[in-house]
DSSP file (Angstrom, degrees, kcal/mol; ACC not computed):
  #  RESIDUE AA STRUCTURE BP1 BP2  ACC     N-H-->O    O-->H-N    N-H-->O    O-->H-N    TCO  KAPPA ALPHA  PHI   PSI    X-CA   Y-CA   Z-CA
    1    1 A M              0   0    0      0, 0.0     2,-0.1     0, 0.0     0, 0.0   0.000 360.0 360.0 360.0 128.5  121.6   82.9   86.6
    2    2 A A    >   -     0   0    0      1,-0.1     3,-1.0     2,-0.0     0, 0.0  -0.434 360.0-114.8 -76.5 153.8  124.4   81.0   88.3
    3    3 A L  T 3  S+     0   0    0      1,-0.3     4,-0.2     2,-0.1    -1,-0.1   0.846 114.3  50.5 -57.1 -36.9  124.0   77.4   89.2
    4    4 A I  T >  S+     0   0    0      1,-0.2     3,-1.4     2,-0.1    -1,-0.3   0.662  85.8  88.3 -81.1 -14.6  124.2   78.1   92.9
    5    5 A D  T <  S+     0   0    0     -3,-1.0    -1,-0.2     1,-0.3    -2,-0.1   0.891  93.1  38.9 -52.9 -47.7  121.6   80.9   93.0
    6    6 A P  T 3  S+     0   0    0      0, 0.0     2,-0.3     0, 0.0    -1,-0.3   0.485 105.0  85.9 -84.1   1.8  118.5   78.6   93.5
    7    7 A H  S <  S-     0   0    0     -3,-1.4     2,-1.1    -4,-0.2     3,-0.1  -0.779  76.4-129.6-107.3 146.2  120.3   76.3   95.9
    8    8 A D    >   -     0   0    0     -2,-0.3     3,-1.5     1,-0.2     4,-0.2  -0.772  22.8-177.6 -93.2  96.3  120.7   76.7   99.7
    9    9 A L  G >  S+     0   0    0     -2,-1.1     3,-1.1     1,-0.3    -1,-0.2   0.608  72.2  80.1 -73.2 -10.2  124.5   76.2  100.2
   10   10 A D  G 3  S+     0   0    0      1,-0.2    -1,-0.3    -3,-0.1    -2,-0.0   0.722  84.8  63.1 -66.1 -18.7  124.0   76.5  104.0
   11   11 A L  G <  S+     0   0    0     -3,-1.5     2,-0.6     2,-0.0    -1,-0.2   0.727  83.3  89.6 -76.6 -21.2  122.8   72.9  103.9
   12   12 A L    <   +     0   0    0     -3,-1.1     2,-0.4    -4,-0.2    47,-0.2  -0.680  57.5 160.3 -81.9 116.9  126.3   71.8  102.7
   13   13 A K  E     -A   58   0A   0     45,-2.2    45,-2.2    -2,-0.6     2,-0.9  -0.999  41.0-139.6-142.5 136.3  128.4   71.1  105.8
   14   14 A N  E >   -A   57   0A   0     -2,-0.4     3,-1.8    43,-0.2     4,-0.4  -0.850  16.1-165.5 -94.2 103.7  131.6   69.1  106.4
   15   15 A E  T >> S+     0   0    0     41,-2.5     4,-1.1    -2,-0.9     3,-0.8   0.712  80.9  74.4 -63.9 -20.6  130.8   67.4  109.8
   16   16 A A  H 3> S+     0   0    0      1,-0.2     4,-2.7     2,-0.2    -1,-0.3   0.772  81.5  71.8 -64.1 -24.0  134.5   66.5  110.1
   17   17 A E  H <> S+     0   0    0     -3,-1.8     4,-2.4     1,-0.2    -1,-0.2   0.904  97.2  48.2 -57.8 -41.7  135.2   70.2  110.9
   18   18 A T  H <> S+     0   0    0     -3,-0.8     4,-2.4    -4,-0.4    -1,-0.2   0.926 112.2  48.4 -65.1 -45.1  133.5   69.8  114.3
   19   19 A K  H  X S+     0   0    0     -4,-1.1     4,-2.2     1,-0.2    -2,-0.2   0.913 113.3  47.3 -61.8 -44.2  135.4   66.7  115.1
   20   20 A V  H  X S+     0   0    0     -4,-2.7     4,-2.7     2,-0.2    -2,-0.2   0.910 111.4  50.4 -66.7 -42.8  138.8   68.2  114.1
   21   21 A L  H  X S+     0   0    0     -4,-2.4     4,-2.5    -5,-0.2    -2,-0.2   0.916 110.9  49.2 -62.5 -43.3  138.1   71.4  116.1
   22   22 A E  H  X S+     0   0    0     -4,-2.4     4,-2.1     1,-0.2    -1,-0.2   0.919 113.3  46.9 -61.1 -44.2  137.2   69.4  119.2
   23   23 A E  H  X S+     0   0    0     -4,-2.2     4,-2.5     2,-0.2    -2,-0.2   0.897 111.4  50.9 -66.7 -40.4  140.4   67.3  118.9
   24   24 A L  H  X S+     0   0    0     -4,-2.7     4,-2.6     2,-0.2    -2,-0.2   0.932 110.7  49.0 -63.0 -45.2  142.6   70.4  118.3
   25   25 A E  H  X S+     0   0    0     -4,-2.5     4,-1.2     1,-0.2    -1,-0.2   0.912 111.8  49.8 -59.8 -42.4  141.2   72.1  121.4
   26   26 A S  H  < S+     0   0    0     -4,-2.1     4,-0.5    -5,-0.2     3,-0.3   0.919 113.5  44.7 -63.7 -44.8  141.8   69.0  123.4
   27   27 A Q  H >< S+     0   0    0     -4,-2.5     3,-1.3     1,-0.2     4,-0.3   0.886 107.3  57.7 -69.1 -38.9  145.4   68.6  122.2
   28   28 A L  H >< S+     0   0    0     -4,-2.6     3,-1.0     1,-0.3    -1,-0.2   0.796  96.7  64.3 -64.3 -27.1  146.3   72.3  122.7
   29   29 A K  T 3< S+     0   0    0     -4,-1.2    -1,-0.3    -3,-0.3    -2,-0.2   0.786 106.9  43.2 -63.7 -26.4  145.3   72.1  126.3
   30   30 A H  T <  S+     0   0    0     -3,-1.3    -1,-0.2    -4,-0.5    -2,-0.2   0.340  98.2  90.3-104.4   5.1  148.1   69.6  126.9
   31   31 A L  S <  S-     0   0    0     -3,-1.0    82,-0.0    -4,-0.3    -3,-0.0  -0.669  85.5 -89.0-102.4 158.4  150.9   71.3  124.9
   32   32 A P    >   -     0   0    0      0, 0.0     3,-1.6     0, 0.0    -1,-0.1  -0.154  37.0-110.7 -62.4 159.0  153.4   73.9  126.1
   33   33 A D  T 3  S+     0   0    0      1,-0.3     4,-0.2     3,-0.0    -2,-0.0   0.729 110.8  71.2 -63.7 -23.4  152.6   77.6  125.9
   34   34 A Y  T 3  S+     0   0    0      2,-0.1     2,-0.7    70,-0.1    -1,-0.3   0.558  70.9 101.4 -76.5  -3.7  155.1   78.3  123.2
   35   35 A I  S <  S-     0   0    0     -3,-1.6     2,-0.1    -7,-0.1    -4,-0.1  -0.723  84.4-121.1 -75.2 117.5  152.8   76.4  120.7
   36   36 A C        +     0   0    0     -2,-0.7    -2,-0.1     1,-0.1    -1,-0.1  -0.372  33.7 179.8 -69.1 133.5  151.2   79.4  118.9
   37   37 A T        +     0   0    0     -4,-0.2    -1,-0.1    -2,-0.1    -2,-0.0  -0.040  33.2 137.2-120.5  29.0  147.4   79.6  119.1
   38   38 A C  S  > S-     0   0    0      1,-0.1     4,-2.5     4,-0.0     5,-0.3  -0.232  71.7 -98.5 -68.3 168.3  147.0   82.8  117.1
   39   39 A R  H  > S+     0   0    0      1,-0.2     4,-2.6     2,-0.2     5,-0.2   0.906 122.0  49.0 -55.9 -47.0  144.2   82.9  114.5
   40   40 A E  H  > S+     0   0    0      1,-0.2     4,-2.5     2,-0.2    -1,-0.2   0.916 112.8  46.2 -63.6 -44.5  146.5   82.1  111.5
   41   41 A C  H  > S+     0   0    0      2,-0.2     4,-2.4     1,-0.2    -1,-0.2   0.907 113.9  48.1 -67.1 -41.4  148.2   79.1  113.2
   42   42 A V  H  X S+     0   0    0     -4,-2.5     4,-2.5     2,-0.2    -2,-0.2   0.938 114.5  45.5 -64.5 -46.2  144.9   77.7  114.4
   43   43 A L  H  X S+     0   0    0     -4,-2.6     4,-2.7    -5,-0.3    -2,-0.2   0.895 112.8  50.7 -65.3 -38.9  143.2   78.1  111.0
   44   44 A D  H  X S+     0   0    0     -4,-2.5     4,-2.7    -5,-0.2     5,-0.2   0.911 111.3  48.9 -63.2 -41.4  146.3   76.7  109.2
   45   45 A T  H  X S+     0   0    0     -4,-2.4     4,-2.3     2,-0.2    -2,-0.2   0.915 112.2  47.9 -64.3 -43.5  146.3   73.7  111.5
   46   46 A L  H  X S+     0   0    0     -4,-2.5     4,-2.9     2,-0.2     5,-0.2   0.934 113.2  48.1 -61.8 -46.3  142.5   73.1  110.9
   47   47 A A  H  X S+     0   0    0     -4,-2.7     4,-2.1     2,-0.2    -2,-0.2   0.927 112.1  48.5 -62.6 -45.8  143.0   73.4  107.2
   48   48 A L  H  X S+     0   0    0     -4,-2.7     4,-0.6     1,-0.2    -1,-0.2   0.923 114.1  47.0 -60.0 -44.0  145.9   71.0  107.1
   49   49 A T  H >X S+     0   0    0     -4,-2.3     3,-1.3     1,-0.2     4,-0.6   0.943 111.9  48.9 -64.1 -48.0  144.1   68.5  109.2
   50   50 A L  H >< S+     0   0    0     -4,-2.9     3,-0.6     1,-0.3    -1,-0.2   0.835 108.7  54.7 -63.0 -32.1  140.9   68.7  107.2
   51   51 A N  H 3< S+     0   0    0     -4,-2.1    -1,-0.3    -5,-0.2    -2,-0.2   0.636 109.6  48.1 -75.1 -12.6  142.9   68.2  103.9
   52   52 A S  H << S+     0   0    0     -3,-1.3     2,-0.3    -4,-0.6    -1,-0.2   0.439 104.5  63.4-109.4   0.2  144.4   65.0  105.3
   53   53 A I  S << S-     0   0    0     -4,-0.6   -37,-0.0    -3,-0.6    23,-0.0  -0.747  95.5 -82.3-118.9 168.6  141.4   63.2  106.6
   54   54 A K        -     0   0    0     -2,-0.3     2,-0.1    22,-0.1    -2,-0.1  -0.553  49.0-130.7 -68.4 122.7  138.2   61.7  105.0
   55   55 A P        -     0   0    0      0, 0.0     2,-0.2     0, 0.0    -1,-0.1  -0.419  11.3-155.1 -73.7 153.8  135.7   64.5  104.6
   56   56 A L        +     0   0    0     -2,-0.1   -41,-2.5     2,-0.0     2,-0.1  -0.558  21.8 175.7-128.3  67.4  132.1   64.0  105.9
   57   57 A Y  E     +A   14   0A   0    -43,-0.3     2,-0.3    -2,-0.2   -43,-0.2  -0.454   2.9 176.6 -74.1 144.8  130.0   66.3  103.8
   58   58 A R  E     +A   13   0A   0    -45,-2.2   -45,-2.2    -2,-0.1     3,-0.1  -0.983  27.9 177.9-145.1 156.0  126.2   66.2  104.3
   59   59 A V  S    S+     0   0    0     -2,-0.3     2,-0.3   -47,-0.2   -47,-0.1   0.373  71.9  49.4-132.3  -6.3  123.2   68.1  103.0
   60   60 A T  S  > S-     0   0    0      1,-0.1     4,-1.7     0, 0.0     5,-0.1  -0.807  86.3-107.0-129.9 170.1  120.4   66.2  104.7
   61   61 A L  H  > S+     0   0    0     -2,-0.3     4,-2.3     2,-0.2     5,-0.2   0.897 121.3  53.5 -63.1 -40.5  119.5   65.0  108.2
   62   62 A M  H  > S+     0   0    0      1,-0.2     4,-2.5     2,-0.2    -1,-0.2   0.881 106.5  52.9 -62.9 -37.1  120.3   61.4  107.1
   63   63 A G  H  > S+     0   0    0      2,-0.2     4,-2.4     1,-0.2    -1,-0.2   0.872 107.9  51.2 -64.1 -36.8  123.7   62.6  106.0
   64   64 A R  H  X S+     0   0    0     -4,-1.7     4,-2.3     2,-0.2    -2,-0.2   0.907 109.7  49.1 -66.8 -41.7  124.2   64.1  109.4
   65   65 A I  H  X S+     0   0    0     -4,-2.3     4,-2.0     2,-0.2    -2,-0.2   0.929 111.9  49.0 -63.5 -44.8  123.3   60.9  111.1
   66   66 A Y  H  X S+     0   0    0     -4,-2.5     4,-2.4     1,-0.2    -2,-0.2   0.929 110.7  50.7 -59.3 -45.4  125.6   58.9  108.9
   67   67 A A  H  X S+     0   0    0     -4,-2.4     4,-2.8     1,-0.2    -1,-0.2   0.895 108.1  52.5 -61.0 -41.2  128.5   61.4  109.6
   68   68 A K  H  X S+     0   0    0     -4,-2.3     4,-1.2     2,-0.2    -1,-0.2   0.892 109.1  50.1 -62.9 -39.6  127.9   61.1  113.3
   69   69 A V  H  < S+     0   0    0     -4,-2.0     3,-0.4     2,-0.2     4,-0.4   0.943 113.4  45.1 -63.5 -47.8  128.2   57.3  113.1
   70   70 A V  H >< S+     0   0    0     -4,-2.4     3,-1.5     1,-0.2     6,-0.3   0.908 109.5  55.5 -62.6 -43.1  131.4   57.5  111.1
   71   71 A M  H 3< S+     0   0    0     -4,-2.8    -1,-0.2     1,-0.3    -2,-0.2   0.773 105.6  53.0 -63.1 -25.8  132.9   60.2  113.4
   72   72 A N  T 3< S+     0   0    0     -4,-1.2    -1,-0.3    -3,-0.4    -2,-0.2   0.520  82.9 110.2 -88.0  -5.5  132.3   57.9  116.4
   73   73 A E  S <> S-     0   0    0     -3,-1.5     4,-2.4    -4,-0.4     5,-0.2  -0.490  74.0-129.6 -70.6 140.2  134.2   55.0  114.8
   74   74 A K  H  > S+     0   0    0      1,-0.2     4,-2.5     2,-0.2     5,-0.2   0.884 105.6  52.7 -59.2 -42.2  137.5   54.3  116.6
   75   75 A A  H  > S+     0   0    0      2,-0.2     4,-2.1     1,-0.2    -1,-0.2   0.899 111.3  46.1 -63.7 -40.8  139.5   54.2  113.3
   76   76 A Y  H  > S+     0   0    0     -6,-0.3     4,-2.3     2,-0.2    -1,-0.2   0.923 111.9  51.0 -68.4 -43.3  138.2   57.6  112.2
   77   77 A T  H  X S+     0   0    0     -4,-2.4     4,-2.3     1,-0.2    -2,-0.2   0.912 111.6  48.2 -59.6 -43.1  138.7   59.1  115.6
   78   78 A E  H  X S+     0   0    0     -4,-2.5     4,-2.5     2,-0.2    -1,-0.2   0.880 109.1  52.7 -66.5 -38.5  142.3   57.9  115.6
   79   79 A S  H  X S+     0   0    0     -4,-2.1     4,-2.2     1,-0.2    -1,-0.2   0.890 110.9  47.8 -65.2 -37.8  142.9   59.2  112.1
   80   80 A V  H  X S+     0   0    0     -4,-2.3     4,-2.4     2,-0.2    -2,-0.2   0.926 110.9  51.3 -65.7 -44.9  141.7   62.6  113.2
   81   81 A R  H  X S+     0   0    0     -4,-2.3     4,-2.0     1,-0.2    -2,-0.2   0.931 113.5  43.9 -58.6 -47.8  143.9   62.5  116.3
   82   82 A K  H  X S+     0   0    0     -4,-2.5     4,-2.3     1,-0.2    -1,-0.2   0.894 112.3  52.6 -66.3 -39.8  147.0   61.6  114.3
   83   83 A A  H  X S+     0   0    0     -4,-2.2     4,-2.3    -5,-0.2    -1,-0.2   0.875 108.4  50.7 -64.3 -37.9  146.3   64.2  111.6
   84   84 A V  H  X S+     0   0    0     -4,-2.4     4,-2.8     2,-0.2     5,-0.2   0.919 109.2  51.3 -65.5 -43.5  145.9   66.9  114.2
   85   85 A I  H  X S+     0   0    0     -4,-2.0     4,-2.3     1,-0.2    -2,-0.2   0.944 112.2  46.2 -58.0 -49.0  149.3   66.0  115.8
   86   86 A K  H  X S+     0   0    0     -4,-2.3     4,-2.5     1,-0.2    -1,-0.2   0.899 113.1  49.6 -61.5 -41.4  151.0   66.2  112.4
   87   87 A A  H  X S+     0   0    0     -4,-2.3     4,-2.7     2,-0.2     5,-0.3   0.907 109.5  50.9 -67.5 -41.2  149.3   69.5  111.5
   88   88 A I  H  X S+     0   0    0     -4,-2.8     4,-2.5     1,-0.2    -2,-0.2   0.939 112.4  47.4 -60.3 -46.1  150.3   71.1  114.8
   89   89 A E  H  X S+     0   0    0     -4,-2.3     4,-2.2    -5,-0.2    -2,-0.2   0.922 113.1  48.2 -60.2 -45.6  153.9   70.0  114.3
   90   90 A K  H  X S+     0   0    0     -4,-2.5     4,-1.7     1,-0.2    -2,-0.2   0.920 114.8  43.7 -64.6 -45.2  154.0   71.3  110.7
   91   91 A V  H  < S+     0   0    0     -4,-2.7    -1,-0.2     2,-0.2    -2,-0.2   0.885 112.5  54.0 -68.2 -36.8  152.5   74.7  111.5
   92   92 A H  H  < S+     0   0    0     -4,-2.5    -2,-0.2    -5,-0.3    -1,-0.2   0.896 112.7  43.1 -62.8 -40.0  154.7   75.0  114.6
   93   93 A K  H  < S+     0   0    0     -4,-2.2    -1,-0.2     1,-0.2    -2,-0.2   0.800 129.5  27.3 -74.4 -29.1  157.8   74.3  112.4
   94   94 A N  S  < S+     0   0    0     -4,-1.7    -1,-0.2    -5,-0.2    -2,-0.2  -0.509  79.8 178.7-134.5  64.0  156.6   76.6  109.6
   95   95 A P        -     0   0    0      0, 0.0    -3,-0.1     0, 0.0    -4,-0.0  -0.290  37.7-123.7 -69.1 155.3  154.3   79.3  111.0
   96   96 A F  S    S+     0   0    0      2,-0.1    -5,-0.0    -5,-0.0   -55,-0.0   0.789  98.1  46.1 -65.0 -28.5  152.9   81.9  108.7
   97   97 A H  S    S-     0   0    0      1,-0.1     3,-0.1     3,-0.0     0, 0.0  -0.628 108.6 -75.5-109.4 167.9  154.4   84.6  110.9
   98   98 A P        -     0   0    0      0, 0.0    -1,-0.1     0, 0.0    -2,-0.1  -0.337  65.9 -87.1 -60.1 146.7  157.9   84.9  112.4
   99   99 A P        -     0   0    0      0, 0.0     3,-0.4     0, 0.0     2,-0.3  -0.257  45.6-123.9 -56.7 141.3  158.4   82.6  115.4
  100  100 A R  S    S-     0   0    0      1,-0.2   -64,-0.0   -66,-0.2    -3,-0.0  -0.627  80.9  -1.4 -87.1 145.2  157.3   84.1  118.7
  101  101 A N  S >  S+     0   0    0     -2,-0.3     3,-1.2     1,-0.1     4,-0.4   0.871  72.4 180.0  46.7  54.3  159.6   84.4  121.7
  102  102 A Q  G >   +     0   0    0     -3,-0.4     3,-1.5     1,-0.3     4,-0.3   0.806  69.5  64.1 -57.3 -34.4  162.5   82.8  119.9
  103  103 A T  G >  S+     0   0    0      1,-0.3     3,-0.8     2,-0.2    -1,-0.3   0.815  98.6  53.7 -65.6 -29.4  164.9   83.0  122.9
  104  104 A S  G <  S+     0   0    0     -3,-1.2    -1,-0.3     1,-0.2    -2,-0.2   0.549  95.4  70.4 -81.8  -5.1  162.9   80.7  125.1
  105  105 A L  G X  S-     0   0    0     -3,-1.5     3,-1.5    -4,-0.4     7,-0.2   0.494  82.2-162.2 -92.1  -2.1  162.9   78.0  122.5
  106  106 A G  T <   +     0   0    0     -3,-0.8    -1,-0.3    -4,-0.3     3,-0.2  -0.380  68.3   2.8  63.9-125.5  166.5   77.1  122.8
  107  107 A S  T 3  S-     0   0    0      1,-0.3    -1,-0.3    -2,-0.2     2,-0.2   0.496 134.3 -34.2 -78.5  -3.3  168.0   75.1  119.9
  108  108 A G    <>  -     0   0    0     -3,-1.5     4,-1.7    -6,-0.1    -1,-0.3  -0.469  48.0-118.8 150.8 137.0  164.8   75.2  117.9
  109  109 A S  H  > S+     0   0    0      1,-0.2     4,-2.3     2,-0.2     5,-0.2   0.853 111.5  57.7 -65.3 -34.3  161.1   75.1  118.5
  110  110 A A  H  > S+     0   0    0      1,-0.2     4,-2.3     2,-0.2    -1,-0.2   0.904 105.4  51.2 -65.0 -38.6  160.6   71.9  116.5
  111  111 A G  H  > S+     0   0    0      1,-0.2     4,-2.4     2,-0.2    -1,-0.2   0.912 109.6  49.5 -62.7 -43.0  163.0   70.1  118.9
  112  112 A H  H  X S+     0   0    0     -4,-1.7     4,-2.4    -7,-0.2    -1,-0.2   0.906 109.6  52.1 -62.2 -41.7  161.2   71.3  121.9
  113  113 A F  H  X S+     0   0    0     -4,-2.3     4,-2.1     1,-0.2    -2,-0.2   0.935 111.2  46.3 -61.5 -45.4  157.9   70.2  120.5
  114  114 A K  H  X S+     0   0    0     -4,-2.3     4,-2.4     1,-0.2    -1,-0.2   0.890 110.5  53.3 -66.8 -38.2  159.2   66.7  119.8
  115  115 A Q  H  X S+     0   0    0     -4,-2.4     4,-2.3     1,-0.2    -1,-0.2   0.935 109.0  49.4 -60.4 -45.6  160.8   66.4  123.3
  116  116 A K  H  X S+     0   0    0     -4,-2.4     4,-0.9     1,-0.2    -1,-0.2   0.917 111.4  48.8 -60.6 -43.9  157.5   67.3  124.9
  117  117 A K  H  X S+     0   0    0     -4,-2.1     4,-0.7     1,-0.2     3,-0.5   0.896 111.8  49.0 -65.0 -40.3  155.6   64.7  122.9
  118  118 A K  H >< S+     0   0    0     -4,-2.4     3,-0.9     1,-0.2    -1,-0.2   0.875 104.9  57.8 -68.4 -36.7  158.2   62.0  123.7
  119  119 A S  H 3< S+     0   0    0     -4,-2.3    -1,-0.2     1,-0.2    -2,-0.2   0.745  99.9  59.2 -68.8 -20.6  158.2   62.7  127.4
  120  120 A K  H 3<        0   0    0     -4,-0.9    -1,-0.2    -3,-0.5    -2,-0.2   0.776 360.0 360.0 -74.7 -26.4  154.4   62.0  127.5
  121  121 A S    <<        0   0    0     -3,-0.9    -1,-0.2    -4,-0.7    -2,-0.2   0.487 360.0 360.0 -71.6 360.0  154.8   58.5  126.2
């Protein structure tokens, strides 16, 4: 019998996943269309972000309440926001697939991404 057999692993949840997904959706709405939102790029962005922030795993209701409190803290929210930005940039520069619509990106997709971000400031 394996150790996990008698345990309900459905109770184990990283609450940070929800926060990261919400932040990614919010940021992608404001980025140019040439930022790829295919399945691979979105999952890579989520994975990179989750690997760079504090995880918020829980297995109980009390753990969920604690995670919600932490997720609403300004510092945690800001760390998620910055981590999503970095992950989007990294995946955009190094997608798993060949770059899409290369001719419309001019001198390089990474340059366009940075220009867009600077013009918002």
